[in-house]
C-alpha positions as CSV (number, residue, x, y, z in Angstrom):
1,M,-119.8,131.6,43.2
2,P,-116.4,132.0,41.7
3,G,-115.2,129.8,38.8
4,L,-118.6,128.6,37.5
5,V,-119.4,128.5,33.8
6,A,-122.9,128.4,32.2
7,L,-123.7,126.9,28.9
8,V,-126.9,128.2,27.3
9,D,-128.3,126.2,24.5
10,C,-131.4,127.1,22.4
11,N,-133.9,124.2,22.3
12,N,-134.4,122.8,18.8
13,F,-133.2,126.1,17.5
14,Y,-134.2,126.0,13.8
15,A,-137.6,124.6,14.6
16,S,-138.1,127.1,17.4
17,C,-137.3,130.0,14.9
18,E,-140.0,128.7,12.5
19,R,-142.5,128.5,15.4
20,L,-141.7,132.0,16.6
21,F,-143.6,133.6,13.7
22,Q,-146.1,130.7,13.3
23,P,-147.5,129.9,16.7
24,E,-150.0,127.5,15.2
25,L,-147.1,125.1,14.8
26,N,-146.7,124.7,18.6
27,G,-147.5,121.1,19.6
28,K,-147.1,119.9,16.0
29,P,-144.1,117.9,14.6
30,V,-141.7,120.2,12.8
31,V,-138.6,119.4,10.8
32,V,-136.1,121.6,9.0
33,L,-134.2,120.3,5.9
34,S,-130.7,120.8,4.8
35,N,-129.6,122.7,1.7
36,N,-131.5,121.5,-1.4
37,D,-134.2,120.0,0.8
38,G,-132.0,117.0,1.3
39,C,-132.2,115.6,4.8
40,V,-133.4,116.5,8.3
41,I,-131.1,118.8,10.2
42,A,-133.5,119.9,13.0
43,R,-136.5,118.4,14.7
44,S,-139.0,119.5,17.3
45,N,-139.7,117.2,20.3
46,E,-142.8,116.0,18.6
47,S,-140.8,114.9,15.5
48,K,-138.3,113.1,17.7
49,A,-141.2,111.3,19.4
50,L,-142.3,110.0,16.0
51,G,-138.9,108.4,15.5
52,I,-137.6,110.9,12.9
53,K,-133.8,111.0,13.1
54,M,-131.2,113.6,12.2
55,G,-130.0,112.9,8.6
56,D,-133.2,111.2,7.5
57,A,-133.5,111.7,3.7
58,Y,-136.6,113.7,3.0
59,H,-137.3,112.0,-0.4
60,L,-137.4,108.6,1.3
61,R,-139.8,109.6,4.1
62,K,-141.9,112.2,2.3
63,R,-145.0,110.0,2.4
64,E,-144.6,109.2,6.1
65,F,-144.1,112.9,6.9
66,A,-147.4,113.7,5.1
67,D,-149.3,110.9,6.8
68,W,-148.0,112.1,10.2
69,G,-148.8,115.7,9.6
70,V,-145.1,116.8,9.9
71,Q,-144.6,120.5,9.1
72,V,-141.6,120.6,6.7
73,F,-139.4,123.7,6.2
74,S,-136.4,124.5,4.0
75,S,-133.5,125.9,6.0
76,N,-133.8,129.7,6.4
77,Y,-130.3,130.7,7.6
78,T,-131.0,134.4,7.2
79,L,-133.7,134.2,9.7
80,Y,-131.8,131.8,12.0
81,G,-128.8,134.0,12.0
82,D,-130.7,137.1,12.9
83,I,-132.6,135.4,15.8
84,S,-129.3,134.0,17.0
85,A,-127.8,137.5,17.2
86,R,-130.8,138.7,19.2
87,V,-130.4,135.8,21.7
88,M,-126.7,136.5,22.1
89,R,-127.3,140.2,22.7
90,V,-129.7,139.3,25.6
91,L,-127.1,136.8,27.0
92,G,-124.5,139.6,27.0
93,E,-126.6,141.5,29.5
94,F,-126.1,138.7,32.0
95,T,-122.3,138.5,32.1
96,P,-119.3,140.5,31.0
97,D,-117.7,137.2,29.8
98,L,-119.5,135.7,26.8
99,E,-118.3,133.2,24.3
100,V,-120.6,132.6,21.4
101,Y,-119.8,129.0,20.7
102,S,-122.2,128.3,17.8
103,I,-125.4,129.7,16.3
104,D,-127.4,128.3,19.2
105,E,-124.9,127.9,22.0
106,A,-122.9,130.3,24.2
107,F,-120.7,129.9,27.3
108,L,-121.1,132.5,30.1
109,G,-118.6,133.2,32.8
110,L,-120.3,133.5,36.2
111,A,-117.4,134.4,38.4
112,G,-118.5,136.7,41.2
113,F,-122.2,136.1,40.7
114,G,-124.2,134.9,43.7
115,D,-127.1,132.4,43.4
116,P,-126.0,131.0,40.1
117,E,-129.1,128.8,39.7
118,G,-131.4,131.8,40.3
119,H,-129.3,133.8,37.8
120,G,-129.7,131.0,35.2
121,R,-133.5,131.0,35.8
122,R,-133.7,134.8,35.3
123,L,-131.6,134.5,32.2
124,R,-133.8,131.8,30.8
125,A,-137.0,133.7,31.4
126,T,-135.5,136.9,29.9
127,V,-134.4,135.2,26.7
128,A,-137.9,133.7,26.4
129,S,-139.7,137.0,26.9
130,Q,-137.5,139.1,24.7
131,T,-136.8,136.7,21.8
132,G,-139.4,133.9,22.2
133,I,-136.7,131.2,22.0
134,P,-136.7,128.5,24.7
135,V,-133.3,127.7,26.2
136,C,-131.7,125.4,28.7
137,V,-129.0,126.4,31.1
138,G,-126.2,124.1,32.5
139,I,-123.9,125.5,35.2
140,A,-120.7,123.8,36.4
141,P,-117.1,124.5,37.3
142,T,-115.8,123.7,33.8
143,K,-117.0,124.0,30.2
144,T,-117.1,120.2,29.8
145,L,-119.2,119.8,32.9
146,A,-121.4,122.7,31.9
147,K,-122.2,120.7,28.7
148,V,-123.1,117.7,30.9
149,A,-125.3,120.0,33.1
150,N,-127.0,121.5,30.0
151,R,-127.8,118.0,28.7
152,T,-129.2,117.1,32.1
153,A,-131.4,120.2,32.1
154,K,-132.8,119.1,28.7
155,K,-133.5,115.5,29.7
156,D,-134.8,116.1,33.2
157,L,-137.9,118.2,32.8
158,A,-138.3,118.5,36.6
159,R,-135.4,120.8,36.7
160,G,-137.3,123.5,34.8
161,G,-134.6,124.0,32.1
162,V,-131.7,124.8,34.5
163,C,-129.2,122.4,36.1
164,L,-126.5,123.4,38.5
165,L,-123.6,120.8,39.0
166,D,-121.5,122.6,41.7
167,T,-120.7,119.5,43.8
168,E,-118.9,116.3,43.1
169,E,-122.0,114.3,44.2
170,A,-124.2,116.2,41.7
171,Q,-121.6,115.7,38.9
172,T,-121.3,112.0,39.7
173,D,-125.1,111.6,39.5
174,A,-125.3,113.4,36.2
175,L,-122.4,111.5,34.6
176,S,-123.8,108.2,35.7
177,K,-126.8,108.7,33.5
178,L,-124.8,109.4,30.3
179,A,-123.2,107.2,27.7
180,L,-119.5,107.6,26.9
181,D,-120.1,109.3,23.6
182,D,-122.4,111.8,25.2
183,I,-119.4,113.6,26.6
184,W,-118.3,116.7,24.7
185,G,-115.4,115.7,22.3
186,I,-115.9,111.9,22.6
187,G,-117.1,111.0,19.1
188,G,-118.0,107.7,17.4
189,R,-114.4,107.0,16.5
190,L,-112.8,107.8,19.9
191,A,-115.3,105.9,22.1
192,P,-114.4,102.4,20.8
193,K,-110.7,103.1,21.5
194,L,-111.5,104.0,25.0
195,V,-113.7,101.0,25.5
196,A,-110.8,98.8,24.3
197,L,-108.8,100.2,27.3
198,G,-111.6,99.3,29.7
199,I,-113.1,102.8,29.8
200,T,-116.7,102.3,29.1
201,T,-118.6,105.1,31.0
202,P,-118.1,108.8,31.7
203,L,-117.4,108.0,35.3
204,E,-114.6,105.6,34.3
205,L,-113.2,108.3,32.0
206,R,-113.2,110.8,34.8
207,A,-111.3,108.3,37.0
208,A,-108.7,107.7,34.3
209,D,-105.1,108.8,34.8
210,P,-104.6,112.0,32.8
211,V,-101.0,111.2,32.1
212,M,-101.8,107.8,30.6
213,I,-104.6,109.4,28.6
214,R,-102.2,111.9,27.1
215,Q,-99.6,109.2,26.3
216,R,-102.2,107.0,24.6
217,F,-104.2,109.7,22.9
218,N,-103.5,113.5,23.0
219,V,-103.6,116.6,25.2
220,V,-107.1,117.4,24.1
221,L,-108.5,114.2,25.6
222,Q,-106.3,114.8,28.7
223,R,-108.0,118.2,29.1
224,T,-111.4,116.5,28.9
225,V,-110.5,114.1,31.7
226,L,-109.3,117.0,33.9
227,E,-112.4,119.0,33.1
228,L,-114.6,116.1,34.2
229,K,-112.6,116.1,37.5
230,G,-113.6,119.8,37.9
231,I,-110.2,121.2,36.9
232,A,-110.8,124.0,34.4
233,C,-108.6,123.7,31.3
234,L,-110.6,125.5,28.7
235,D,-110.9,129.3,29.0
236,L,-113.7,131.4,27.6
237,E,-112.9,132.8,24.2
238,R,-114.1,136.4,24.6
239,D,-112.9,137.5,21.2
240,S,-113.7,135.5,18.1
241,P,-110.4,134.4,16.5
242,D,-109.8,135.3,12.9
243,S,-110.9,132.8,10.4
244,K,-108.2,130.6,8.9
245,T,-110.3,129.8,5.9
246,I,-113.6,130.8,4.4
247,C,-115.6,128.3,2.4
248,S,-118.7,128.5,0.2
249,A,-119.8,125.4,-1.6
250,R,-123.4,124.3,-2.4
251,S,-125.1,121.5,-4.3
252,F,-127.3,122.6,-7.2
253,G,-131.0,122.3,-7.4
254,R,-130.5,120.3,-10.7
255,A,-127.5,118.9,-12.5
256,V,-125.4,121.5,-14.4
257,E,-123.5,120.8,-17.6
258,R,-122.7,124.1,-19.1
259,F,-119.6,126.1,-18.1
260,E,-121.6,129.3,-18.1
261,E,-123.9,128.0,-15.3
262,L,-121.0,126.7,-13.3
263,A,-119.3,130.1,-13.6
264,E,-122.5,131.9,-12.5
265,A,-122.7,129.8,-9.3
266,L,-119.0,130.1,-8.6
267,T,-119.1,133.9,-9.0
268,T,-122.0,134.0,-6.6
269,Y,-120.2,132.0,-4.0
270,V,-117.0,134.1,-4.3
271,S,-119.0,137.3,-3.9
272,R,-120.5,136.0,-0.7
273,S,-117.2,134.7,0.7
274,A,-115.5,138.1,-0.2
275,E,-118.2,139.9,1.8
276,K,-117.4,137.7,4.8
277,L,-113.7,138.4,4.3
278,R,-114.2,142.1,4.4
279,R,-116.5,141.9,7.4
280,Q,-113.6,140.3,9.3
281,G,-111.1,142.8,8.0
282,L,-109.1,140.1,6.2
283,A,-107.6,139.5,2.8
284,A,-107.0,136.2,1.0
285,A,-103.7,135.2,-0.7
286,A,-105.0,132.0,-2.3
287,I,-108.2,130.4,-3.5
288,S,-109.2,126.8,-4.2
289,V,-111.9,125.9,-6.7
290,L,-113.8,122.6,-6.7
291,V,-116.3,120.9,-8.9
292,S,-118.0,117.6,-8.4
293,T,-120.6,115.3,-10.0
294,N,-123.3,113.5,-8.0
295,R,-121.6,110.6,-6.1
296,H,-125.1,109.3,-5.2
297,K,-125.7,108.4,-8.9
298,P,-122.9,105.9,-9.7
299,E,-124.6,105.1,-12.9
300,E,-123.6,108.5,-14.3
301,P,-119.9,109.4,-15.2
302,Q,-118.1,110.7,-12.2
303,F,-115.7,113.5,-12.0
304,H,-114.2,115.5,-9.1
305,A,-111.5,118.1,-9.3
306,T,-109.9,120.9,-7.3
307,R,-107.6,123.7,-8.5
308,H,-105.5,125.8,-6.2
309,V,-104.8,129.4,-7.4
310,R,-102.1,131.5,-5.8
311,L,-102.8,135.3,-6.0
312,T,-100.0,137.7,-6.7
313,I,-100.9,139.6,-3.6
314,A,-103.6,139.1,-0.9
315,T,-106.9,140.9,-1.6
316,A,-110.4,141.4,-0.4
317,D,-111.6,142.8,-3.7
318,S,-114.5,140.7,-5.1
319,A,-113.6,141.3,-8.7
320,R,-110.0,140.1,-8.3
321,L,-111.1,137.0,-6.4
322,I,-113.8,136.2,-9.0
323,R,-111.2,136.6,-11.8
324,A,-108.9,134.1,-10.0
325,A,-111.7,131.6,-9.3
326,L,-112.9,131.6,-12.9
327,W,-109.4,131.0,-14.1
328,G,-109.2,128.0,-11.8
329,L,-112.6,126.8,-13.0
330,R,-111.4,126.9,-16.7
331,Q,-108.5,124.7,-15.8
332,I,-110.6,121.9,-14.3
333,Y,-113.9,122.1,-16.2
334,R,-114.5,119.1,-18.4
335,P,-117.5,118.9,-20.8
336,G,-119.8,115.9,-20.8
337,F,-120.3,115.6,-17.1
338,R,-123.4,116.5,-15.0
339,Y,-122.1,118.6,-12.2
340,K,-123.9,118.6,-8.9
341,K,-121.7,120.9,-6.8
342,T,-119.1,123.7,-7.0
343,G,-117.5,125.9,-4.4
344,I,-114.5,127.8,-3.3
345,L,-112.2,128.0,-0.3
346,L,-110.4,131.2,0.5
347,L,-106.9,130.4,2.0
348,D,-103.9,132.1,3.5
349,L,-106.0,134.8,5.2
350,V,-104.2,137.8,6.6
351,P,-105.3,141.2,8.1
352,A,-106.2,143.4,5.2
353,G,-104.3,146.4,6.8
354,A,-101.1,144.3,7.0
355,V,-100.8,143.3,3.3
356,Q,-97.3,144.3,2.1
357,G,-96.9,145.6,-1.4
358,S,-93.7,145.7,-3.5
359,L,-92.3,147.7,-6.4
360,F,-94.7,146.0,-8.9
361,L,-97.5,144.7,-6.6
362,R,-99.8,147.0,-4.5
363,P,-102.5,146.2,-2.0
364,D,-106.1,146.9,-2.8
365,D,-106.5,150.5,-4.0
366,R,-108.3,152.7,-1.5
367,R,-111.1,153.6,-3.9
368,R,-111.7,149.9,-4.6
369,V,-111.8,149.2,-0.9
370,E,-114.4,152.0,-0.4
371,L,-116.4,150.7,-3.4
372,M,-116.6,147.2,-1.9
373,L,-117.6,148.5,1.5
374,A,-120.3,150.6,-0.1
375,I,-121.7,147.6,-1.9
376,D,-121.7,145.6,1.3
377,A,-123.5,148.4,3.1
378,I,-126.2,148.7,0.5
379,N,-126.8,144.9,0.5
380,R,-127.0,144.8,4.3
381,R,-129.5,147.6,4.3
382,Y,-131.7,146.7,1.3
383,G,-131.2,142.9,1.1
384,R,-128.7,140.5,-0.3
385,D,-127.8,140.9,-4.0
386,R,-129.4,144.3,-4.4
387,V,-126.0,145.2,-5.9
388,R,-124.1,142.3,-7.5
389,F,-121.8,141.3,-10.3
390,A,-123.5,140.6,-13.6
391,G,-121.6,137.3,-13.7
392,T,-123.8,135.9,-11.0
393,G,-126.5,135.6,-13.6
394,L,-130.2,136.5,-13.8
395,E,-132.3,133.3,-14.0
396,R,-130.0,131.1,-11.8
397,G,-131.7,127.9,-12.7
398,W,-128.9,126.1,-10.8
399,K,-130.1,127.5,-7.4
400,L,-130.8,125.2,-4.5
401,K,-134.2,123.7,-4.1
402,A,-136.1,125.4,-1.3
403,E,-139.7,124.4,-1.8
404,F,-140.6,125.0,1.9
405,H,-138.8,128.2,2.6
406,S,-140.4,130.5,5.2
407,P,-140.2,134.3,4.9
408,R,-137.2,136.2,6.3
409,Y,-139.4,137.9,8.7
410,T,-136.8,140.1,10.4
411,T,-134.5,141.2,7.6
412,R,-136.7,141.9,4.5
413,W,-139.3,144.6,4.3
414,D,-141.3,142.7,1.8
415,E,-141.4,139.6,4.0
416,L,-142.5,141.2,7.3
417,L,-145.1,139.3,9.2
418,R,-148.6,140.5,8.3
419,V,-151.3,140.4,11.0
């Protein structure tokens, strides 16, 4: 059926990844915590049934989790990223038009495919058999309606994980069961403004005048209205656009006071961001450095600062970026504070092959480029930080807390599953 779009969404993805290698967790409540084991960012259905909410602070509910037998895990992004790549490779076998929307979601173009619902069921079964990850499939004429269909597939168990909304009657029925802020792009701030105009349900939003919506709000919301009417306004993004910025910022496992420890953390974050930069074939012409104390401890002295550093010429060389970041850190560091977070933001990104030199400034030397790529290749093959800058430190006492970290089963030889 021409014009249909499918949204495939992995069910409780992080929790499903943890269960994949520990099947004894099936049927038990599972939660995954954010960086530093701070708050809940993923829940199994059993955890949801217990009333555990996204964003619940672990340290406040630790005793309850223990009483309920909740299985707690620190976030294992290396594992999640690898499993995600496997899922996306399988999805690519079911369509020539694939948009990877997030780590656990993808849009598929189904133009020209007959029996779209049967195609979705075969896709779902294949993903489950080849990766072990359960998914739901929503199919509709537009991306916004595909989101609605996917949500319906998750909520209505009788559909078997696949929902096709190819008629106005089916779309109306699905929309009538949703709240206004369930619609893709309608957040907590926008919904009250729509309610003030008398638009209180998804059906009323679909019936709204697109011209009025654009005049009162913006073209983005106008497209949402048109998409709800079945008029496709959002094309599939088959090629990932180049990043505009690359950010790496983390909270510490404990408060940090010494400049040397801040510098170690910052050097580590710059190294990882530079690797991402090279992977995308980009170079950065500016970098912002930030430091921050713990805003959740108002009894302690507070300090937050950012320093923007403009490079003389865009680069993807880790050493040059580290040197610029440390210069920025020296400008904003103040002794006497207990720092909780530092990070960097790479800005003004351009294609590395298009960097223009001048009489006195030259792009990255070819030998340095080859050196950086060789380091990246070694770290990909043998594990992160096998080759790294000495400035990243040895002890790293500032590292994130990850007391419940599971093995990286698929990317580390020494952490392979043992049977």
